[in-house]
N, C-alpha and C positions, 0 to 999 in steps of 0.2 A: 284666830289666825289673822286678823286684821293687821297689816303692816307687815307680815311675813313676807320674805322673798323665796319663792318656790323655785328650785332648778330641776331640769329634766333634760334627758337625752332626746335625740331627734325623733324618736317615736312619738313624743308628746308635742312636738312642734306643729300643733293644728290650730287653724283659727277658733275652732269652737273652743279648745282647750284655753286659749289665752282668754277668750271672752268670759268664760266660766270663772277663771282665776280673779280676774280683775273686777268684773260686774257683779258676779254672785258672792264670791268669797272675800273680796275686798283685800286681796293679796297682790304682791308683786310677783313677775315671773323674770326668769332668765333661761332662754331655751336655746338649745345647741341646734344649729341649721346644717342638714346634710343632704344627701341626693333625694331623700323621699319628698323634699320641697324644692324640685330642681330650679323653678323660676326665681324663688326667694334666694336660693343659694347662688345663682347666677348673679343677681342683683348686689348681693353683698360682696361677692368676689370683685365686681366692677367698681365699686366705691372707691374714691380716690385716698387709699391708705397711705400712699407714700407722701402725700402732702401733709400729714398729720405729724407734727413735731412732737406732741405732747404723748408720751407713753410711759408705761410702768414696766420696770425689768426686775425679774425675781429669778434668782439662782439658788439651786440646792443640789446636794449630793445625797444619794440614797439608792438603795435597791441595786447597787452595782453600776450606777450611772450619774453622770453629770448632766442636770438639765437647766437651760436658761429659757424663760419665758417673757416675750414682749407683748405687752397687752396694749392695744389702742382702742379708743371709742370715738365714735362720731354720731352726732345728733342727726336723726332721720325723720324727724317729725314732718318735714315739708318735702320729702323725696318721693313720697307716693308709693311706699313698699307693699302697700295692701296686706297689711298685717294689723290686727287689732291692737290699738294701744301702744304700737311701737314707737319708742322715743330715742332709743340708742341702738346702734349696731357696734358689735365687738369683733375685734380680730385679735387672735392669740397666736403668735408665731412661736413654736416650741422647737428649740434645739436640744438634741439629746445625744450625749456621747458615751458609749459602752466603755466602762473603764477598763474591762479585761480584754474585749477584742479590738478597742480602738476605732470601731465603727461610729459613723455620725449619721444621724437621721435628721430629718426636718419635716415639720407638719403645721399646716396653719388651720386653726380652728375657728369657725365664726359662730356667733350667737347674736340674739335679738333680745331686747328688754324693754320693759315699760318704764324703767327708773329713769329719770331725767338726770342730765349732768350735775344738778344741784343734789340729787339724792344718792348718786353713785359715781365715784371718780373711777379712773381706769385701775387704780389699786383695789378699789373695793370690787368691782367687776371681776377682775382676775382673782380675787379670793373666793368669790362666789363660783365661779366656774371650776376653780380647784376642788371646792367641796363637792361638787358633783363628780369630778373624777375620783375623789377618794370613795364615793359610794360604789362607783364602777370597781375600783381595785379591790375594796373591802368585801364586796358581794358578788357581783357578776363575774369578775375575774376568777374568783375561787369556784363559783358555779361551773364556769367553762373549762378551767383547767384541773383542779383538783377532782371534781366529780365528773368531769367529762359530759356535761349535761347535754351538749349539742350532739353527741353521739349516742344518747340514750335511745334504745328501742321502745320504750315505753310510750305509746301514743294513743291509746284506746280510752274513750271515756274521760273520767276525771283523773285518770293516771298521772299524767304530767304535773298537774297542779298538786296533787297529792305528794308526788316525790318532791317537788319543789319546797313544799312545806316542810317536809322531813329534812331536807338538805339544809334548810335555813335555821331548823331546830338545832341540828348538829353544830352548824357554824356558830350559832349564838351560844350554845352550851359551852363549847370548847373555848370560846373568848371569855366567857364568864369565869371559867376554871383557870384562866391565866395563859392559854395556849395562844401564841401570837402566829404560830405557823399552823395553819389548819391541817395541812398534808401530814405534819409530824404528829399533831394532837390525834389524829386518826390512826396513825401507826401506833402510837402509845396505847390507845384503848383497844386496838386490835390484838395486842399481845396476850390479854386476859379478857376475851370477848363475853364471859359469862358474868364478869364482875364489875370491870371498870366502867363500861357504859352506864350501868345501873348507879354506880357511885356518883358519876357525874351528874346524873338527874336526880340524886338525892333519894333514891329508891332502895330501901334495904331489902 
């Protein structure tokens, strides 16, 4: 894994995790910063982002919306952020327009990384953050919406972990079979529940 950059959402934005990645695994990190690290989040929000002229703009249309992202990066080596190996802070301003409803939303996402400016430009940092959101959209979003995982009443023993494993199996099996929409794939399998799931798994 040496040289790989690990991305993770705010759950893993922990000092011990950063040390483990850099010092033991010899990899880089880009970690999203949210309210579970309130002081770090406050410090990142208060950085002089408006003074940074260098930024990367990305625009795309998909999933019924138009999105523009402005990525800025700031060297924080000497700013005393009290986070292991921190070299750059990242600010990503996301503008989204719902093409059907016409509504506009705006969100700023902050992240921190041990990658220096020579190792990662704002463009590269934006790509890394985007890769993390892809994981969120392709896995966590499906768990939350298609399978309503957050509303599950299964909470005893290893039940939650077992059910999550089965959901992942279903998602990966459907994608391997060419289904891009998991909800539609589940409906298709449910029309012949005694044969189609077995066919998908290659069980005669």
